[in-house]
NUDO-668391 format. One line per field, with one value per atom (N, C-alpha, C): residue in one letter; x, y, z; atom name. Coordinates in pm, 1 decimal. Layout:
REM NUDO-668391
rest c(A/...)
xx c(X/...)
yy c(Y/...)
zz c(Z/...)
atom c(CA/...)
END
This chain:
REM NUDO-668391
rest c(X/X/X/X/X/X/X/X/X/X/X/X/X/X/X/X/X/X/X/X/X/X/X/X/X/X/X/X/X/X/X/X/X/X/X/X/X/X/X/X/X/X/X/X/X/X/X/X/X/X/X/X/X/X/X/X/X/X/X/X/X/X/X/X/X/X/X/X/X/X/X/X/X/X/X/X/X/X/X/X/X/X/X/X/X/X/X/X/X/X/X/X/X/X/X/X/X/X/X/X/X/X/X/X/X/X/X/X/X/X/X/X/X/X/X/X/X/X/X/X/X/X/X/X/X/X/X/X/X/X/X/X/X/X/X/X/X/X/X/X/X/X/X/X/X/X/X/X/X/X/X/X/X/X/X/X/X/X/X/X/X/X/X/X/X/X/X/X/X/X/X/X/X/X/X/X/X/X/X/X/X/X/X/X/X/X/X/X/X/X/X/X/X/X/X/X/X/X/X/X/X/X/X/X/X/X/X/X/X/X/X/X/X/X/X/X/X/X/X/X/X/X/X/X/X/X/X/X/X/X/X/X/X/X/X/X/X/X/X/X/X/X/X/X/X/X/X/X/X/X/X/X/X/X/X/X/X/X/X/X/X/X/X/X/X/X/X/X/X/X)
xx c(-945.0/-874.8/-800.6/-870.4/-788.9/-680.8/-663.4/-541.8/-441.7/-454.8/-378.8/-329.9/-426.6/-389.6/-313.0/-313.7/-237.7/-99.8/-72.6/50.8/129.2/41.4/105.3/147.0/52.4/92.0/219.6/239.7/338.5/461.9/482.3/571.0/610.4/498.9/540.6/593.5/542.4/593.5/742.9/771.2/907.8/1001.1/962.6/1054.5/1045.2/956.7/953.7/1070.5/1058.0/1166.4/1301.6/1319.9/1454.3/1510.4/1417.8/1465.4/1435.4/1394.7/1352.0/1276.8/1158.8/1066.3/921.5/905.6/812.3/659.1/636.8/502.4/486.0/583.7/588.1/557.5/631.7/606.9/451.5/438.5/283.8/175.7/168.6/90.8/103.0/227.0/219.9/192.6/248.8/254.4/120.4/51.7/-80.7/-195.8/-186.1/-305.9/-283.6/-167.5/-159.9/-245.4/-251.4/-341.1/-480.7/-506.3/-662.5/-712.5/-615.3/-639.9/-648.2/-574.9/-576.4/-710.8/-766.0/-900.0/-996.8/-983.2/-1084.9/-1091.7/-989.5/-985.5/-1025.1/-1048.3/-1102.4/-1009.1/-860.8/-776.3/-779.6/-792.9/-816.2/-807.3/-852.0/-833.4/-696.0/-635.9/-506.1/-396.4/-421.0/-330.3/-356.6/-493.7/-523.2/-450.9/-458.7/-430.6/-271.7/-206.0/-57.4/-22.1/-88.2/-39.8/-26.7/-155.8/-153.0/-36.9/-22.3/89.9/234.9/245.1/387.4/408.2/298.0/314.0/335.9/257.2/289.8/411.6/467.8/634.6/706.2/703.7/786.6/794.8/677.7/659.7/714.3/668.2/703.0/872.5/942.3/1064.8/1143.1/1067.3/1111.9/1102.2/996.9/986.8/1061.8/1071.4/1157.8/1301.8/1350.9/1494.9/1515.3/1424.6/1437.2/1368.7/1351.6/1298.6/1185.6/1093.9/974.0/859.7/846.0/764.4/601.6/579.0/444.2/389.3/476.6/425.3/411.8/497.2/475.7/347.3/303.9/166.5/61.8/93.4/-24.7/-34.8/81.1/83.2/33.0/69.1/-17.5/-134.5/-211.6/-353.1/-413.0/-350.1/-406.2/-392.8/-308.5/-301.0/-406.7/-447.4/-544.9/-695.7/-715.0/-820.9/-801.4/-685.1/-717.3/-751.8/-701.2/-736.9/-884.3/-954.4/-1093.7/-1163.8/-1106.5/-1170.6/-1170.8/-1048.1/-1033.8/-1133.8/-1165.2/-1264.9/-1387.9/-1431.6/-1564.5/-1580.9/-1495.9/-1506.2/-1502.3/-1419.6/-1419.2/-1456.0/-1450.2/-1497.4/-1640.0/-1685.8/-1831.3/-1937.4)
yy c(-1608.5/-1522.3/-1412.7/-1339.7/-1198.8/-1244.2/-1349.5/-1398.9/-1424.2/-1469.0/-1504.9/-1378.2/-1265.5/-1153.0/-1075.1/-1096.8/-1020.2/-1056.5/-1179.2/-1228.5/-1214.4/-1207.4/-1158.3/-1009.0/-930.6/-797.7/-763.3/-847.4/-820.3/-865.1/-971.2/-1006.0/-905.5/-841.2/-758.9/-622.9/-585.2/-467.7/-473.6/-596.6/-625.5/-619.7/-700.0/-714.5/-558.1/-483.6/-352.2/-284.7/-265.2/-208.7/-255.6/-395.3/-454.0/-403.1/-423.4/-407.8/-263.1/-173.1/-36.4/-31.0/-107.8/-100.6/-18.8/104.7/182.7/137.4/58.3/32.1/-97.8/-176.3/-274.6/-228.2/-117.3/-55.8/9.9/73.4/124.3/20.8/-80.7/-191.3/-265.5/-317.9/-402.7/-336.6/-213.3/-146.3/-75.5/-48.3/21.5/-90.2/-171.0/-259.4/-362.3/-391.3/-499.0/-434.7/-319.3/-272.6/-285.5/-266.4/-272.1/-423.9/-505.2/-653.6/-692.3/-639.0/-653.3/-593.5/-474.9/-423.1/-525.8/-575.2/-651.0/-795.9/-857.0/-946.0/-960.4/-830.7/-767.8/-858.9/-844.7/-897.2/-842.7/-716.8/-629.8/-475.2/-404.6/-261.5/-203.0/-239.6/-185.7/-240.0/-364.9/-416.9/-339.7/-320.0/-237.8/-111.9/-18.5/95.2/104.5/11.0/-5.1/-29.0/-115.6/-140.8/-44.4/61.1/177.1/258.4/278.5/375.4/319.2/203.6/139.4/141.9/105.3/114.6/251.3/338.2/488.4/544.7/512.2/550.0/494.9/358.5/291.9/331.8/350.9/398.7/537.4/619.9/756.1/765.1/707.8/696.5/646.5/554.1/503.7/630.0/666.3/771.5/891.0/930.4/1037.6/1018.6/889.6/851.5/847.1/813.7/804.3/922.2/1034.9/1149.4/1149.6/1062.3/1056.0/1115.2/1255.1/1351.2/1307.4/1285.8/1274.6/1125.8/1023.8/899.6/910.9/995.8/1013.6/1082.2/1187.5/1245.8/1145.4/1055.7/975.6/851.7/788.7/717.5/763.4/870.8/930.1/945.8/973.3/988.3/839.3/736.1/594.0/553.0/595.3/557.7/633.4/757.5/838.7/760.8/699.0/600.3/486.8/441.8/316.9/359.6/474.5/531.3/543.3/612.2/622.7/492.1/394.3/270.1/197.7/219.2/185.6/261.2/378.6/468.3/424.6/382.0/330.9/202.9/119.3/-22.3/-31.7/45.1/17.2/137.2/258.0/385.0/411.3/422.4/467.8/345.6)
zz c(-197.7/-303.8/-249.7/-167.3/-98.8/-6.9/35.1/99.6/-3.5/-104.9/-211.4/-268.8/-311.3/-357.9/-254.6/-126.0/-49.1/-49.4/-67.8/-69.6/-218.2/-323.3/-421.4/-460.4/-399.6/-369.9/-293.5/-171.9/-99.8/-158.0/-240.3/-315.2/-426.7/-493.2/-609.1/-542.9/-425.1/-365.7/-315.3/-246.2/-229.6/-342.4/-445.6/-574.5/-650.6/-633.6/-693.8/-617.8/-486.4/-403.4/-437.0/-441.3/-477.6/-611.5/-720.3/-841.1/-887.2/-811.2/-854.3/-953.8/-945.9/-1071.8/-999.0/-1055.5/-992.7/-1013.1/-1104.8/-1118.0/-1015.6/-973.1/-872.6/-729.1/-719.9/-564.2/-567.6/-682.1/-655.6/-645.4/-737.2/-718.5/-606.7/-569.8/-464.6/-321.3/-295.1/-158.5/-137.9/-268.8/-244.5/-229.8/-290.1/-301.1/-161.0/-129.5/-0.3/100.4/141.0/268.5/249.0/106.0/79.0/94.2/66.0/69.3/237.6/327.2/442.1/496.8/452.8/504.6/452.9/337.2/307.8/362.7/421.2/490.1/631.2/689.1/820.3/915.9/915.3/985.4/1137.8/1132.6/1243.5/1223.8/1311.8/1278.6/1296.1/1388.0/1409.1/1308.0/1276.1/1162.3/1025.4/1008.9/870.4/890.4/1004.7/985.4/990.1/1080.0/1071.1/912.6/860.3/731.2/621.1/632.9/559.8/588.3/735.1/756.7/706.3/722.6/700.4/542.7/468.9/326.7/269.8/323.4/287.6/310.9/437.3/459.2/375.1/367.8/269.6/112.5/93.3/-64.8/-75.0/23.4/31.3/26.4/100.5/116.9/-43.4/-93.4/-217.9/-326.1/-344.4/-445.4/-452.3/-295.0/-267.0/-314.4/-292.0/-314.0/-454.4/-538.3/-681.7/-742.6/-661.9/-731.7/-839.3/-806.5/-888.4/-833.5/-824.9/-765.7/-796.4/-923.4/-978.3/-923.8/-917.9/-873.3/-718.7/-656.5/-501.9/-490.7/-562.7/-538.0/-567.8/-667.7/-703.5/-600.8/-547.1/-435.3/-319.2/-270.5/-155.7/-179.2/-280.2/-317.0/-299.5/-367.7/-342.7/-186.3/-118.9/27.6/82.6/47.7/122.7/78.2/-30.1/-78.0/35.4/33.1/142.1/278.0/314.6/456.5/458.4/339.4/355.2/348.0/297.3/296.5/427.6/500.1/638.1/711.3/713.6/785.6/746.4/636.6/592.6/654.4/659.0/721.8/870.1/920.7/1085.7/1168.3/1115.2/1209.6/1181.7/1070.1/1048.1/1071.7)
atom c(N/CA/C/N/CA/C/N/CA/C/N/CA/C/N/CA/C/N/CA/C/N/CA/C/N/CA/C/N/CA/C/N/CA/C/N/CA/C/N/CA/C/N/CA/C/N/CA/C/N/CA/C/N/CA/C/N/CA/C/N/CA/C/N/CA/C/N/CA/C/N/CA/C/N/CA/C/N/CA/C/N/CA/C/N/CA/C/N/CA/C/N/CA/C/N/CA/C/N/CA/C/N/CA/C/N/CA/C/N/CA/C/N/CA/C/N/CA/C/N/CA/C/N/CA/C/N/CA/C/N/CA/C/N/CA/C/N/CA/C/N/CA/C/N/CA/C/N/CA/C/N/CA/C/N/CA/C/N/CA/C/N/CA/C/N/CA/C/N/CA/C/N/CA/C/N/CA/C/N/CA/C/N/CA/C/N/CA/C/N/CA/C/N/CA/C/N/CA/C/N/CA/C/N/CA/C/N/CA/C/N/CA/C/N/CA/C/N/CA/C/N/CA/C/N/CA/C/N/CA/C/N/CA/C/N/CA/C/N/CA/C/N/CA/C/N/CA/C/N/CA/C/N/CA/C/N/CA/C/N/CA/C/N/CA/C/N/CA/C/N/CA/C/N/CA/C/N/CA/C/N/CA/C/N/CA/C/N/CA/C/N/CA/C/N/CA/C/N/CA/C/N/CA/C/N/CA/C/N/CA/C/N/CA/C)
END
Protein backbone atom coordinates (compact mmCIF):
# COMPACT_ATOMS: atom_id res chain seq x y z
CA UNK A 1 0.00 0.00 0.00
CA UNK A 2 2.87 2.39 0.79
CA UNK A 3 4.36 1.87 -2.68
CA UNK A 4 0.99 2.63 -4.27
CA UNK A 5 0.65 5.80 -2.19
CA UNK A 6 4.19 6.82 -3.15
CA UNK A 7 3.30 6.60 -6.85
CA UNK A 8 0.05 8.53 -6.28
CA UNK A 9 1.82 11.29 -4.32
CA UNK A 10 4.51 11.64 -6.98
CA UNK A 11 1.84 11.95 -9.70
CA UNK A 12 -0.13 14.48 -7.64
CA UNK A 13 3.02 16.51 -6.94
CA UNK A 14 4.07 16.62 -10.58
CA UNK A 15 0.53 17.48 -11.68
CA UNK A 16 0.40 20.24 -9.07
CA UNK A 17 3.62 21.70 -10.44
CA UNK A 18 2.46 21.49 -14.06
CA UNK A 19 -1.04 22.88 -13.51
CA UNK A 20 -0.01 25.29 -10.72
CA UNK A 21 -2.28 23.80 -8.07
CA UNK A 22 -0.93 24.69 -4.65
CA UNK A 23 -2.68 21.89 -2.77
CA UNK A 24 -1.31 19.33 -5.22
CA UNK A 25 2.22 20.55 -4.66
CA UNK A 26 1.84 20.51 -0.88
CA UNK A 27 0.22 17.09 -0.73
CA UNK A 28 2.28 15.41 -3.41
CA UNK A 29 5.73 16.75 -2.65
CA UNK A 30 5.44 16.65 1.13
CA UNK A 31 3.99 13.16 1.48
CA UNK A 32 6.17 11.39 -1.10
CA UNK A 33 9.32 11.55 1.10
CA UNK A 34 7.30 10.28 4.05
CA UNK A 35 6.29 7.22 2.03
CA UNK A 36 9.92 6.63 1.04
CA UNK A 37 10.86 6.72 4.71
CA UNK A 38 8.07 4.27 5.54
CA UNK A 39 9.19 1.89 2.78
CA UNK A 40 12.74 1.88 4.23
CA UNK A 41 14.27 2.00 0.75
CA UNK A 42 17.50 3.45 2.06
CA UNK A 43 18.92 6.14 4.26
CA UNK A 44 20.49 8.18 1.45
CA UNK A 45 17.46 7.92 -0.82
CA UNK A 46 15.19 9.08 2.00
CA UNK A 47 17.40 12.05 2.79
CA UNK A 48 17.80 12.99 -0.88
CA UNK A 49 14.04 12.82 -1.41
CA UNK A 50 13.48 15.22 1.49
CA UNK A 51 16.10 17.63 0.18
CA UNK A 52 14.89 17.41 -3.43
CA UNK A 53 11.22 17.89 -2.58
CA UNK A 54 12.05 20.80 -0.25
CA UNK A 55 14.01 22.56 -2.98
CA UNK A 56 11.41 21.97 -5.70
CA UNK A 57 8.47 22.96 -3.47
CA UNK A 58 10.26 26.04 -2.16
CA UNK A 59 11.11 27.21 -5.67
CA UNK A 60 7.48 26.72 -6.69
CA UNK A 61 6.02 28.67 -3.75
CA UNK A 62 8.58 31.46 -4.13
CA UNK A 63 7.81 31.74 -7.86
CA UNK A 64 4.06 32.08 -7.23
CA UNK A 65 4.60 34.31 -4.15
CA UNK A 66 2.69 32.14 -1.67
CA UNK A 67 4.67 32.95 1.44
CA UNK A 68 2.34 31.39 4.01
CA UNK A 69 2.20 28.15 2.05
CA UNK A 70 6.00 28.22 1.76
CA UNK A 71 6.30 28.49 5.53
CA UNK A 72 3.83 25.67 6.07
CA UNK A 73 5.55 23.54 3.45
CA UNK A 74 8.95 24.01 5.08
CA UNK A 75 7.37 23.06 8.40
CA UNK A 76 6.02 19.85 6.87
CA UNK A 77 9.43 19.07 5.40
CA UNK A 78 11.01 19.64 8.81
CA UNK A 79 8.56 17.05 10.14
CA UNK A 80 9.69 14.69 7.38
CA UNK A 81 13.29 15.24 8.43
CA UNK A 82 12.35 14.54 12.04
CA UNK A 83 10.78 11.26 10.93
CA UNK A 84 13.94 10.46 8.96
CA UNK A 85 16.14 11.10 12.00
CA UNK A 86 13.87 9.04 14.22
CA UNK A 87 13.94 6.11 11.79
CA UNK A 88 17.59 6.06 10.75
CA UNK A 89 19.75 8.01 13.17
CA UNK A 90 18.34 7.31 16.63
